[in-house]
C-alpha positions in Angstrom: -152.9 -7.5 32.0 -149.3 -7.6 33.2 -147.7 -9.9 35.6 -144.0 -10.1 36.6 -143.2 -13.1 38.8 -139.7 -12.8 40.5 -138.2 -11.1 37.6 -134.5 -10.4 37.7 -132.3 -8.8 34.8 -128.4 -8.5 35.0 -125.9 -6.7 33.0 -122.3 -7.9 32.4 -119.6 -5.4 33.5 -115.7 -5.4 33.5 -113.5 -8.0 31.8 -114.1 -10.4 34.6 -117.7 -10.6 33.3 -119.1 -9.8 36.7 -123.0 -9.6 36.6 -124.7 -6.6 38.1 -128.4 -6.6 38.9 -130.6 -4.1 36.9 -133.9 -5.5 38.3 -134.1 -7.6 41.4 -136.9 -10.3 41.8 -139.8 -8.0 40.8 -143.2 -9.2 41.7 -145.7 -6.9 40.1 -149.4 -7.0 38.8 -151.0 -4.3 36.6 -154.7 -4.7 35.7 -156.3 -3.9 32.2 -157.1 -0.3 31.8 -154.7 1.1 34.5 -152.5 4.2 34.2 -149.3 3.6 36.0 -146.2 5.7 36.5 -142.9 3.9 36.9 -140.5 6.4 38.5 -137.1 6.4 40.2 -133.7 8.0 39.7 -131.7 7.4 36.5 -130.3 3.8 36.5 -133.2 2.5 38.7 -134.3 0.2 36.0 -137.4 2.0 34.6 -136.5 1.6 30.8 -135.2 -2.0 31.4 -138.7 -2.9 32.7 -140.5 -1.4 29.7 -138.1 -3.4 27.4 -139.0 -6.6 29.1 -142.6 -5.9 28.4 -142.4 -5.6 24.7 -139.5 -8.2 24.5 -136.7 -6.1 23.4 -135.0 -7.8 26.5 -135.7 -11.2 28.1 -135.4 -11.6 32.0 -132.4 -13.7 33.3 -134.8 -15.0 36.1 -138.6 -15.2 36.5 -141.6 -14.7 34.1 -143.2 -11.8 32.4 -146.8 -12.2 31.2 -148.5 -9.6 29.1 -152.1 -10.3 28.3 -152.4 -14.1 28.5 -148.9 -14.5 27.0 -146.0 -15.8 29.0 -143.3 -14.2 27.1 -140.8 -17.1 27.6 -143.2 -19.2 25.5 -143.4 -16.6 22.6 -141.8 -17.9 19.5 -139.7 -15.7 17.4 -142.0 -15.9 14.4 -144.9 -14.7 16.6 -143.0 -11.7 18.0 -144.2 -9.2 15.3 -147.7 -10.1 16.0 -147.5 -9.7 19.7 -145.8 -6.4 19.3 -148.8 -5.1 17.2 -150.9 -5.3 20.5 -148.3 -2.7 22.2 -147.6 1.0 21.4 -144.2 2.3 22.4 -143.5 6.0 22.7 -139.8 7.1 23.1 -138.2 10.2 24.5 -136.5 10.9 21.3 -139.6 10.5 19.1 -137.9 8.3 16.5 -139.8 9.7 13.6 -138.7 9.4 9.9 -137.6 12.9 9.2 -137.8 13.1 5.4 -141.5 12.0 5.7 -144.7 13.9 6.3 -146.7 13.3 9.5 -149.2 11.1 7.6 -146.4 9.2 5.9 -144.9 8.4 9.2 -148.1 6.8 10.2 -148.7 5.0 6.8 -145.3 3.5 7.3 -146.6 1.7 10.3 -149.8 0.7 8.9 -148.2 -0.5 5.8 -145.8 -2.8 7.8 -148.9 -4.5 9.3 -150.7 -4.9 6.1 -153.6 -2.6 6.8 -156.0 -2.0 3.7 -155.7 1.4 2.1 -159.2 2.3 3.1 -158.9 1.4 6.6 -155.4 3.2 6.7 -157.0 6.5 5.6 -159.7 6.4 8.1 -157.2 5.5 11.0 -154.9 8.3 10.1 -157.6 10.7 10.0 -159.0 9.5 13.5 -155.6 9.4 15.2 -154.6 12.8 13.9 -157.8 14.3 15.1 -156.9 12.7 18.7 -153.5 14.3 18.8 -154.7 17.5 17.1 -152.2 17.7 14.2 -152.3 18.3 10.4 -151.2 15.3 8.3 -149.4 17.5 5.6 -146.4 18.8 7.7 -142.9 17.2 7.5 -141.5 15.7 10.7 -138.5 18.2 10.5 -140.9 21.1 10.8 -142.5 20.0 14.0 -141.7 21.3 17.5 -140.7 19.0 20.3 -144.3 18.8 21.6 -145.7 18.3 18.0 -143.2 15.5 17.3 -144.0 13.7 20.6 -147.7 13.9 19.8 -147.1 12.3 16.3 -145.1 9.6 18.2 -148.0 9.0 20.3 -150.3 8.9 17.3 -147.9 6.4 15.8 -148.0 4.2 18.9 -151.8 4.0 19.0 -152.6 3.8 15.3 -152.7 0.0 15.3 -155.2 0.2 18.2 -153.0 -1.5 20.8 -154.3 -2.7 24.2 -151.1 -1.4 26.1 -149.1 1.9 25.6 -145.6 2.0 27.0 -144.2 5.7 27.1 -140.4 5.9 28.1 -139.8 9.3 29.5 -142.2 10.9 27.0 -141.9 14.4 28.4 -138.1 14.3 29.0 -137.2 16.7 26.2 -140.3 18.9 26.6 -141.1 22.1 28.4 -143.8 22.3 31.1 -146.6 23.3 28.8 -146.0 20.5 26.1 -145.4 18.0 28.8 -148.8 18.8 30.2 -150.3 18.3 26.7 -148.7 15.0 26.4 -150.1 13.7 29.7 -153.5 14.9 28.9 -153.3 13.0 25.7 -152.2 9.8 27.4 -155.0 10.1 29.9 -157.5 10.4 26.8 -156.0 7.3 25.6 -156.3 5.5 28.8 -160.0 6.4 29.1 -160.6 4.5 26.0 -159.7 1.4 27.8 -156.0 1.3 27.0 -153.6 0.3 29.7 -150.9 3.0 30.0 -147.4 2.7 31.6 -145.2 5.8 31.7 -141.7 6.0 33.0 -140.8 9.5 34.6 -138.7 11.2 37.1 -141.0 14.5 36.8 -142.7 14.6 40.2 -144.5 17.8 39.3 -146.3 16.0 36.5 -147.1 13.1 38.8 -148.7 15.5 41.2 -150.7 17.3 38.4 -151.9 14.0 36.9 -152.2 11.6 39.8 -152.4 7.8 39.1 -150.8 4.7 40.5 -147.1 5.2 41.2 -144.5 2.5 41.3 -141.1 3.7 42.5 -138.0 1.7 41.6 -134.6 1.9 43.4 -131.6 -0.2 42.5 -133.7 -2.4 40.6 -136.2 -3.1 43.4 -139.8 -1.7 44.0 -139.6 0.3 47.1 -143.2 1.8 46.9 -146.4 1.1 45.0 -149.1 3.5 45.7 -152.6 3.9 44.2 -152.0 7.7 43.7 -149.5 10.3 44.3 -149.0 11.6 47.8 -146.5 14.1 49.2 -145.8 11.8 52.2 
């Protein structure tokens, strides 16, 4: 499903244009249907890795393959179609505040040309999945509710891959657990799920494969969380 072959990414710092590595020669394989945590301290490269997977960024070295697509071969005109296969969940929700929950979802479906009758059915299904009413405005939602709408938006086009970048970072413990349970339900439907997090308590509570980054390198890759 996902393959990284010797992937490196740099950022330019200082007036001398010195390049500093964010990711260093990553070699990684994630199979279809896996649930994987990407963890590590701030600045370890977690968010950069996700951005490479949905091609907001491109590697400076190596190849990223998502599905059967080497992303270096992806043409600009094909990028919107590629991204329809991926749902992205952000820590800051990124909902349109003047719209209702349903209108936020309609906006996504309309952008992909979804017929009206299909649109209504999908909105009903996905709101049932996340346990929310479609009539409320985004500004009237709690943090946990807003993140569940963000997840609904990420999965409404039935993606094969969901990338969640610190999805519980702004939530209390109770809402964080609800979000993880929801991501597990989505994963049980056959969707590959990658979650960046530094929350070790959640990883212990919901154990899955854990990949730990440090200074842009993979230092551990474990099938499930251990305390060792």
